[in-house]
DOFIKOL-675101 format. One record per residue: residue number from 1; residue in one letter; y, x negated, z negated of N, C-alpha, C in turn. Coordinates in Angstrom, 3 decimals, always signed. Atoms other than C-alpha are relative to their C-alpha. Layout:
<nodes>
NODE seq type      n.y      n.x      n.z     ca.y     ca.x     ca.z      c.y      c.x      c.z
NODE NUM    A        Y        X        Z        Y        X        Z        Y        X        Z
...
</nodes>
This chain:
<nodes>
NODE seq type      n.y      n.x      n.z     ca.y     ca.x     ca.z      c.y      c.x      c.z
NODE   1    M   +1.029   +0.443   -0.888  -66.557 +109.802  +22.935   -1.373   +0.470   -0.504
NODE   2    F   +1.299   -0.417   +0.520  -69.441 +110.614  +20.593   -0.188   +1.504   +0.071
NODE   3    K   +0.124   -1.451   -0.159  -68.665 +114.340  +20.789   -0.607   +0.317   +1.371
NODE   4    Y   +0.527   -0.181   -1.346  -69.380 +114.110  +24.516   -1.493   -0.353   +0.028
NODE   5    G   +1.403   +0.415   +0.058  -72.643 +112.246  +23.826   -0.868   +0.993   -0.745
NODE   6    I   +0.742   -1.007   +0.774  -73.717 +114.781  +21.214   -0.175   +1.266   +0.838
NODE   7    A   +0.069   -1.199   -0.843  -72.918 +117.665  +23.615   -1.056   -0.139   +1.093
NODE   8    H   +0.996   +0.228   -1.058  -75.229 +116.074  +26.234   -1.331   -0.509   -0.542
NODE   9    N   +1.236   +0.442   +0.675  -77.992 +115.224  +23.718   -0.302   -1.486   +0.235
NODE  10    W   +0.203   +1.444   -0.138  -77.461 +111.489  +24.223   -0.086   -0.665   -1.363
NODE  11    C   +0.100   +0.490   +1.386  -77.066 +110.980  +20.463   +0.074   +1.201   -0.934
NODE  12    R   +0.014   -1.101   +0.956  -77.459 +113.077  +17.333   +1.270   +0.084   -0.831
NODE  13    E   -1.180   +0.006   +0.872  -74.379 +112.001  +15.392   +0.917   -1.174   +0.351
NODE  14    N   -0.964   +1.074   -0.167  -71.302 +109.812  +15.391   -0.292   -1.075   -1.052
NODE  15    P   +0.387   +1.025   +0.968  -72.364 +106.513  +13.795   +1.170   -0.593   -0.786
NODE  16    V   -1.128   +0.613   +0.697  -68.843 +105.541  +12.723   +0.820   +0.980   -0.833
NODE  17    T   -0.701   -0.877   +0.941  -67.869 +108.557  +10.637   -0.144   -0.596   -1.387
NODE  18    S   +0.023   +0.582   +1.340  -67.122 +107.728   +7.026   -1.289   +0.357   -0.745
NODE  19    N   +1.251   -0.393   +0.671  -70.190 +109.685   +5.837   -1.176   -0.856   +0.462
NODE  20    N   +1.105   +0.822   -0.519  -72.572 +107.762   +8.112   +0.139   -1.459   -0.454
NODE  21    L   -0.184   +1.375   +0.461  -71.032 +104.429   +7.150   -0.410   -0.142   -1.463
NODE  22    K   +0.382   +0.041   +1.412  -71.442 +105.229   +3.436   -1.518   +0.111   -0.157
NODE  23    L   +1.447   -0.191   +0.047  -75.014 +106.377   +4.028   -0.753   -1.290   +0.270
NODE  24    H   +0.655   +1.253   -0.373  -75.899 +102.994   +5.566   +0.557   -1.205   -0.754
NODE  25    G   -0.516   +1.085   +0.824  -73.938 +100.936   +3.010   +1.103   -0.820   +0.646
NODE  26    A   -1.092   +0.725   -0.652  -71.164  +99.900   +5.366   +1.338   +0.583   -0.457
NODE  27    K   -1.338   -0.466   +0.376  -67.441 +100.179   +4.721   +0.892   +0.069   +1.232
NODE  28    M   -1.006   -0.072   -1.050  -64.595 +101.245   +6.942   +0.865   -1.248   -0.109
NODE  29    P   -0.874   +1.166   +0.075  -62.457  +98.251   +7.879   +1.316   +0.361   -0.695
NODE  30    S   -1.229   -0.229   +0.752  -59.457  +97.923   +5.608   +1.180   -0.648   +0.712
NODE  31    D   -1.211   +0.611   -0.543  -55.928  +97.288   +6.731   +0.822   -0.654   -1.115
NODE  32    A   -0.713   +0.584   +1.138  -55.019  +95.857   +3.310   +0.491   -1.412   +0.297
NODE  33    D   -0.399   +1.372   -0.323  -54.885  +92.318   +4.706   +0.751   -0.096   +1.322
NODE  34    A   -0.664   +0.010   -1.294  -53.128  +93.354   +7.897   +1.390   -0.633   -0.119
NODE  35    V   -1.323   +0.626   -0.029  -50.039  +91.381   +8.807   +0.987   +0.993   +0.587
NODE  36    R   -1.036   -0.898   -0.490  -46.963  +93.503   +9.147   +1.210   -0.837   +0.380
NODE  37    I   -1.119   +0.773   -0.507  -44.129  +92.144  +11.203   +1.217   +0.906   +0.070
NODE  38    H   -1.258   -0.733   -0.089  -40.561  +93.305  +10.808   +0.827   -0.627   +1.116
NODE  39    V   -0.816   +0.487   -1.112  -38.688  +92.947  +14.079   +1.454   +0.274   -0.358
NODE  40    L   -1.400   -0.139   +0.369  -35.016  +92.315  +13.413   +0.760   +0.843   +1.013
NODE  41    S   -0.886   -0.773   -0.870  -32.506  +94.772  +14.772   +1.144   -0.914   +0.444
NODE  42    P   -1.157   +0.817   -0.400  -29.471  +93.428  +16.645   +1.000   -0.212   -1.145
NODE  43    A   -0.917   +0.138   +1.143  -27.385  +94.089  +13.504   -0.523   -1.040   -0.995
NODE  44    E   +0.578   +0.984   +0.917  -29.810  +92.073  +11.343   +0.073   -1.405   +0.581
NODE  45    E   -0.138   +1.303   -0.657  -29.807  +89.240  +13.884   +1.418   -0.526   -0.176
NODE  46    M   -1.391   +0.393   +0.127  -26.020  +89.191  +13.829   +0.308   -0.417   -1.437
NODE  47    L   -0.211   +0.331   +1.410  -26.010  +89.199  +10.014   -0.598   -1.358   -0.329
NODE  48    Y   +0.658   +1.282   +0.252  -28.473  +86.286   +9.918   +0.847   -1.157   +0.530
NODE  49    F   -0.754   +1.095   -0.611  -26.458  +84.122  +12.322   +1.389   -0.150   -0.615
NODE  50    E   -1.303   +0.081   +0.654  -23.104  +85.015  +10.752   -0.114   -0.609   -1.393
NODE  51    T   +0.201   +0.534   +1.345  -24.477  +84.235   +7.290   -0.257   -1.497   +0.038
NODE  52    C   +0.242   +1.443   -0.128  -25.799  +80.848   +8.390   +1.303   -0.747   +0.255
NODE  53    K   -1.276   +0.658   -0.316  -22.409  +79.944   +9.876   +0.968   +0.058   -1.177
NODE  54    R   -0.920   -0.164   +1.133  -20.464  +81.323   +6.886   -0.367   -0.947   -1.142
NODE  55    L   +0.421   +0.873   +1.098  -22.546  +79.448   +4.299   +0.205   -1.475   +0.347
NODE  56    A   -0.242   +1.385   -0.413  -22.327  +76.227   +6.315   +1.482   -0.339   -0.132
NODE  57    A   -1.442   +0.247   +0.102  -18.528  +76.565   +6.496   +0.437   -0.098   -1.459
NODE  58    E   -0.345   +0.045   +1.431  -18.289  +77.302   +2.741   -0.444   -1.325   -0.622
NODE  59    L   +0.496   +1.258   +0.557  -20.414  +74.273   +1.900   +0.815   -1.195   +0.503
NODE  60    R   -0.840   +1.091   -0.521  -18.330  +72.031   +4.173   +1.354   -0.021   -0.702
NODE  61    A   -1.269   -0.077   +0.722  -15.156  +73.276   +2.463   -0.170   -0.544   -1.425
NODE  62    E   +0.280   +0.532   +1.338  -16.718  +72.532   -0.954   -0.168   -1.513   +0.047
NODE  63    A   +0.201   +1.446   -0.141  -17.744  +69.072   +0.276   +1.331   -0.717   +0.180
NODE  64    A   -1.311   +0.606   -0.210  -14.155  +68.393   +1.374   +0.773   -0.118   -1.308
NODE  65    R   -0.680   +0.035   +1.298  -12.924  +69.199   -2.156   -0.736   -0.856   -1.018
NODE  66    A   +0.824   +0.735   +0.977  -15.775  +67.367   -3.917   +0.305   -1.488   +0.042
NODE  67    K   -0.208   +1.445   +0.090  -15.688  +63.779   -5.025   -1.313   -0.668   -0.392
NODE  68    G   +1.141   +0.809   +0.418  -18.285  +61.062   -5.426   -1.331   +0.482   +0.535
NODE  69    G   +1.372   -0.338   -0.372  -21.958  +61.955   -5.435   -0.215   +1.452   +0.350
NODE  70    A   +0.156   -1.424   -0.305  -21.320  +65.693   -4.985   +0.242   +0.309   +1.471
NODE  71    V   -0.337   -0.254   -1.399  -20.197  +65.301   -1.368   -1.255   +0.077   +0.861
NODE  72    W   +1.167   +0.073   -0.874  -23.492  +64.311   +0.258   -0.897   +1.234   -0.092
NODE  73    P   +0.881   -1.179   +0.036  -25.634  +67.209   -1.075   +0.617   +1.230   +0.669
NODE  74    K   -0.640   -1.167   -0.617  -23.075  +69.773   +0.082   +0.043   -0.141   +1.522
NODE  75    Q   +0.020   +0.220   -1.446  -22.797  +68.201   +3.537   -1.406   +0.225   +0.552
NODE  76    R   +1.393   -0.146   -0.423  -26.586  +68.092   +3.787   -0.414   +1.473   +0.019
NODE  77    A   +0.324   -1.429   +0.055  -26.917  +71.743   +2.726   +0.699   +0.753   +1.129
NODE  78    A   -0.716   -0.627   -1.119  -24.248  +72.750   +5.275   -0.736   -0.261   +1.303
NODE  79    Q   +0.756   +0.334   -1.210  -26.203  +70.917   +7.981   -1.299   +0.798   +0.058
NODE  80    A   +1.245   -0.771   +0.029  -29.351  +72.726   +6.852   +0.230   +1.433   +0.477
NODE  81    F   -0.291   -1.353   -0.485  -27.712  +76.115   +7.427   +0.282   -0.007   +1.500
NODE  82    D   -0.160   +0.143   -1.453  -26.645  +74.908  +10.874   -1.366   -0.079   +0.672
NODE  83    D   +1.348   +0.122   -0.550  -30.278  +74.010  +11.460   -0.735   +1.333   -0.008
NODE  84    L   +0.610   -1.327   +0.035  -31.460  +77.461  +10.347   +0.546   +0.860   +1.144
NODE  85    Y   -0.614   -0.703   -1.127  -29.024  +78.896  +12.884   -0.662   -0.446   +1.306
NODE  86    D   +0.576   +0.526   -1.242  -30.383  +76.607  +15.620   -1.450   +0.412   +0.181
NODE  87    V   +1.407   -0.402   -0.103  -34.026  +77.374  +14.838   -0.098   +1.486   +0.361
NODE  88    G   -0.015   -1.422   -0.338  -33.279  +81.103  +14.920   +0.366   +0.235   +1.455
NODE  89    R   -0.395   -0.139   -1.407  -31.514  +80.763  +18.272   -1.133   -0.442   +0.926
NODE  90    L   +1.112   +0.466   -0.842  -34.397  +78.725  +19.715   -1.131   +1.025   +0.043
NODE  91    M   +1.065   -1.005   +0.034  -36.881  +81.370  +18.578   +0.362   +1.213   +0.851
NODE  92    L   -0.409   -1.159   -0.792  -34.863  +84.184  +20.151   +0.098   -0.317   +1.491
NODE  93    L   -0.215   +0.353   -1.404  -34.023  +82.346  +23.356   -1.285   -0.368   +0.731
NODE  94    Q   +1.193   +0.544   -0.657  -37.416  +80.749  +24.057   -1.288   +0.741   -0.361
NODE  95    G   +1.166   -0.781   +0.379  -39.901  +82.957  +22.181   -1.117   -0.704   -0.758
NODE  96    P   +1.101   +0.612   +0.743  -41.955  +80.409  +20.193   -0.101   +0.553   -1.417
NODE  97    R   +0.186   -0.348   +1.404  -43.410  +81.127  +16.778   +0.767   -0.995   -0.868
NODE  98    P   -0.679   +0.949   +0.898  -41.640  +79.576  +13.765   -0.775   -1.308   -0.160
NODE  99    S   +0.802   +1.222   +0.174  -44.525  +77.135  +13.301   +0.073   -0.895   +1.234
NODE 100    E   -0.109   +0.793   -1.224  -44.217  +76.048  +16.931   +1.340   -0.722   +0.069
NODE 101    V   -1.305   +0.658   +0.027  -40.519  +75.316  +16.512   -0.024   -1.128   -1.022
NODE 102    L   -0.011   +0.991   +1.076  -41.086  +73.473  +13.242   -0.915   -1.188   +0.274
NODE 103    S   +0.897   +1.123   -0.283  -43.874  +71.311  +14.667   +0.434   -0.795   +1.237
NODE 104    T   -0.492   +0.703   -1.180  -41.798  +70.148  +17.652   +0.346   -1.446   -0.339
NODE 105    K   -0.290   +1.424   +0.172  -41.563  +66.372  +18.014   +0.753   -0.507   +1.231
NODE 106    T   -0.783   +0.607   -1.072  -39.556  +64.024  +20.228   -0.692   +0.098   +1.343
NODE 107    E   +0.705   +0.046   -1.277  -42.209  +63.731  +22.889   -0.263   +1.373   +0.608
NODE 108    H   +0.233   -1.352   -0.504  -42.423  +67.531  +23.252   +1.174   +0.548   +0.811
NODE 109    V   -1.199   -0.528   -0.650  -38.885  +67.947  +24.615   +0.483   -0.982   +1.060
NODE 110    D   -0.576   +0.800   -1.082  -37.624  +66.684  +27.973   +1.293   +0.692   +0.416
NODE 111    V   -1.291   -0.641   -0.261  -33.925  +67.582  +28.049   +0.417   -0.197   +1.449
NODE 112    A   -0.390   +0.273   -1.388  -33.404  +65.959  +31.449   -0.642   +0.987   +0.970
NODE 113    R   +0.700   -0.959   -0.869  -36.014  +68.252  +33.055   +0.111   +1.427   -0.514
NODE 114    A   -0.172   -1.313   +0.639  -35.058  +71.166  +30.747   -1.354   +0.658   -0.284
NODE 115    E   +1.329   -0.511   +0.351  -38.638  +71.546  +29.491   -0.315   -0.285   -1.462
NODE 116    W   +0.440   +0.128   +1.382  -40.117  +72.076  +26.055   -1.493   +0.293   -0.010
NODE 117    R   +1.454   -0.168   +0.014  -43.851  +71.542  +25.677   -0.435   +0.411   -1.402
NODE 118    I   +0.593   -0.439   +1.262  -45.517  +73.557  +22.917   -1.401   -0.588   -0.015
NODE 119    A   +1.242   +0.768   -0.031  -48.363  +71.192  +22.094   -1.114   +0.616   -0.834
NODE 120    A   +1.025   -0.575   +0.867  -50.166  +73.165  +19.394   +0.415   +1.426   -0.341
NODE 121    G   -0.291   -1.380   +0.360  -50.438  +76.787  +18.380   -1.233   +0.667   -0.553
NODE 122    K   +1.110   -0.740   +0.580  -52.690  +79.499  +17.039   -1.183   +0.124   +0.952
NODE 123    S   +1.078   -0.142   -0.972  -54.690  +79.664  +20.248   +0.199   -0.999   +1.133
NODE 124    R   -0.117   +0.891   -1.150  -55.363  +77.693  +23.405   +1.148   +0.447   +0.907
NODE 125    A   -1.075   -0.526   -0.839  -52.928  +79.985  +25.233   +1.388   -0.346   -0.549
NODE 126    A   -1.298   +0.343   +0.598  -50.167  +78.931  +22.807   +0.534   -1.316   +0.554
NODE 127    R   -0.445   +1.283   -0.577  -50.077  +75.487  +24.443   +0.573   +0.278   +1.379
NODE 128    R   -0.670   -0.348   -1.255  -47.518  +75.873  +27.192   +1.268   -0.823   +0.146
NODE 129    V   -1.271   +0.677   -0.259  -44.366  +74.471  +28.754   +1.052   +1.082   +0.228
NODE 130    L   -1.084   -0.966   -0.112  -41.134  +76.432  +28.343   +1.162   -0.622   +0.766
NODE 131    D   -1.223   +0.426   -0.680  -38.170  +76.138  +30.681   +1.162   +0.311   -0.936
NODE 132    L   -1.099   -0.178   +0.937  -35.103  +75.630  +28.501   +1.151   +0.774   +0.634
NODE 133    T   -1.228   -0.676   -0.414  -32.184  +78.021  +28.794   +1.155   -0.974   -0.249
NODE 134    P   -1.130   +0.914   +0.248  -28.750  +76.365  +28.890   +0.357   -0.134   -1.479
NODE 135    E   -0.322   +0.080   +1.431  -28.107  +77.264  +25.222   -1.060   -0.796   -0.760
NODE 136    S   +1.075   +0.754   +0.653  -31.518  +75.940  +24.126   +0.116   -1.483   +0.304
NODE 137    R   -0.167   +1.405   -0.402  -30.927  +72.758  +26.057   +1.137   -0.640   -0.789
NODE 138    G   -1.124   +0.505   +0.782  -27.570  +72.337  +24.318   -0.375   -0.244   -1.447
NODE 139    I   +0.431   +0.160   +1.391  -29.152  +72.841  +20.886   -0.855   -1.255   -0.136
NODE 140    L   +0.909   +1.141   +0.105  -31.871  +70.267  +21.554   +0.684   -1.314   +0.374
NODE 141    E   -0.774   +1.208   -0.305  -29.434  +67.777  +23.142   +0.820   -0.413   -1.208
NODE 142    C   -0.849   +0.258   +1.155  -27.136  +68.070  +20.139   -0.838   -0.521   -1.169
NODE 143    A   +0.870   +0.440   +1.098  -30.076  +67.559  +17.775   -0.238   -1.500   +0.051
NODE 144    A   +0.249   +1.435   -0.138  -30.482  +64.045  +19.132   +1.120   -0.837   -0.602
NODE 145    C   -1.129   +0.804   +0.463  -27.030  +62.957  +17.975   +0.454   +0.348   -1.408
NODE 146    Q   -0.394   -0.377   +1.351  -26.906  +64.573  +14.504   -1.096   -0.335   -0.991
NODE 147    P   +0.999   +0.270   +1.037  -28.635  +63.667  +11.238   -0.521   +1.284   -0.626
NODE 148    A   +0.455   -1.288   +0.513  -30.091  +67.174  +10.924   -1.370   -0.110   -0.637
NODE 149    P   +1.286   +0.084   +0.665  -32.980  +67.697   +8.521   -1.103   +0.766   +0.692
NODE 150    M   +1.044   -0.839   -0.548  -34.801  +70.251  +10.623   -0.070   -0.028   +1.511
NODE 151    V   +0.021   -0.128   -1.446  -33.811  +70.355  +14.276   +0.100   -1.352   +0.689
NODE 152    S   -0.101   +1.320   -0.624  -33.674  +66.612  +14.860   -1.319   -0.415   +0.620
NODE 153    C   +1.298   +0.298   -0.592  -36.868  +66.792  +16.846   +0.086   -1.165   +0.971
NODE 154    L   -0.114   +1.081   -0.971  -35.502  +64.314  +19.348   +0.076   -1.371   -0.665
NODE 155    R   -0.056   +1.274   +0.711  -35.301  +61.630  +16.651   -1.396   -0.441   -0.445
NODE 156    G   +1.359   +0.454   +0.248  -39.087  +61.509  +16.224   -0.722   +0.674   -1.145
NODE 157    A   +0.688   -0.592   +1.146  -39.800  +63.202  +12.923   -0.343   +1.454   +0.293
NODE 158    S   +0.410   -1.392   -0.141  -41.602  +66.498  +12.725   +1.055   +0.894   -0.652
NODE 159    M   -0.957   -0.934   +0.583  -39.281  +69.450  +12.145   -0.517   +0.539   -1.322
NODE 160    A   +0.569   -0.542   +1.229  -41.667  +70.782   +9.511   +0.201   -0.968   -1.156
NODE 161    R   -0.192   +0.991   +1.062  -41.478  +67.528   +7.515   +1.461   -0.045   -0.426
NODE 162    R   -1.421   +0.015   +0.331  -37.685  +67.511   +7.727   +0.389   +1.268   -0.754
NODE 163    F   -0.306   -1.252   +0.678  -37.556  +71.189   +6.656   -0.484   -0.048   -1.447
NODE 164    R   +0.513   +0.110   +1.369  -39.776  +70.553   +3.615   +0.883   -0.924   -0.832
NODE 165    T   -0.855   +0.944   +0.713  -37.631  +67.563   +2.647   +1.325   +0.659   -0.350
NODE 166    W   -1.262   -0.686   +0.257  -34.463  +69.623   +2.994   -0.155   +1.016   -1.118
NODE 167    R   +0.208   -1.027   +1.030  -35.915  +72.452   +0.861   -0.119   -0.639   -1.379
NODE 168    M   +0.160   +0.665   +1.301  -36.884  +70.007   -1.902   +1.327   -0.561   -0.494
NODE 169    R   -1.250   +0.654   +0.416  -33.499  +68.240   -1.921   +1.126   +0.975   -0.290
NODE 170    T   -1.140   -0.906   +0.155  -31.163  +71.215   -1.621   -0.303   +1.202   -0.879
NODE 171    N   +0.408   -1.159   +0.792  -33.151  +73.899   -3.483   +0.622   +1.289   +0.547
NODE 172    V   -0.519   -1.199   -0.641  -31.831  +76.489   -0.992   -1.181   +0.739   +0.597
NODE 173    S   +1.108   -0.775   -0.550  -34.188  +79.298   -0.071   +0.545   +1.149   +0.833
NODE 174    W   -0.387   -1.103   -0.883  -34.169  +82.316   +2.235   +0.818   +1.043   -0.739
NODE 175    R   -0.737   -1.039   +0.726  -32.782  +84.531   -0.543   +1.505   -0.283   -0.017
NODE 176    H   -1.420   +0.330   -0.050  -29.443  +82.686   -0.218   +0.687   +0.554   +1.241
NODE 177    L   -0.585   -0.481   -1.243  -28.920  +84.321   +3.167   +0.618   +1.389   -0.127
NODE 178    A   -0.688   -1.272   +0.287  -27.654  +87.578   +1.567   -0.437   +1.118   +0.930
NODE 179    W   +0.517   -1.121   -0.792  -29.911  +90.094   +3.329   +0.418   +1.314   -0.640
NODE 180    P   -0.360   -1.295   +0.600  -28.923  +93.737   +2.884   -1.188   +0.572   -0.758
NODE 181    S   +1.117   -0.571   +0.764  -30.967  +95.547   +0.245   -0.242   +1.437   +0.345
</nodes>
């Protein structure tokens, strides 16, 4: 654009060249703090969901063999992997950000009307009402009848609080999901 202006004598130079910026003490904007997002491929999505189900099944099998105080932590960890599966499905099916899923509370979901109200977000436009797909509706209906640490939004507690509690009690992190290297 500035080449056109220079050709028509509308300006003498391009003010945003690196030489002009240095001359005036300004710096080129850096992309060092830029957020890079990795969009999962269908194969990575499948691996994530299969891993969540596999680890939940393994933990349930261990819980069945365990005795005494070792049963509850394994059952709880298995439920947590089920919850990671459900949160991932909700994100793919409905499109909310992870923080929007984790901040969902009882009053935000109306299963009867198949609506999910996103009450808070990064911007004013983030506040919206989502029409639930049949699978999403099933996930949120099921959350009401299970003692899940993360997806039990219909029981009143914040998903984020339940997720933090689960992470502290089970000491399971994302690295346990066996991502390909």
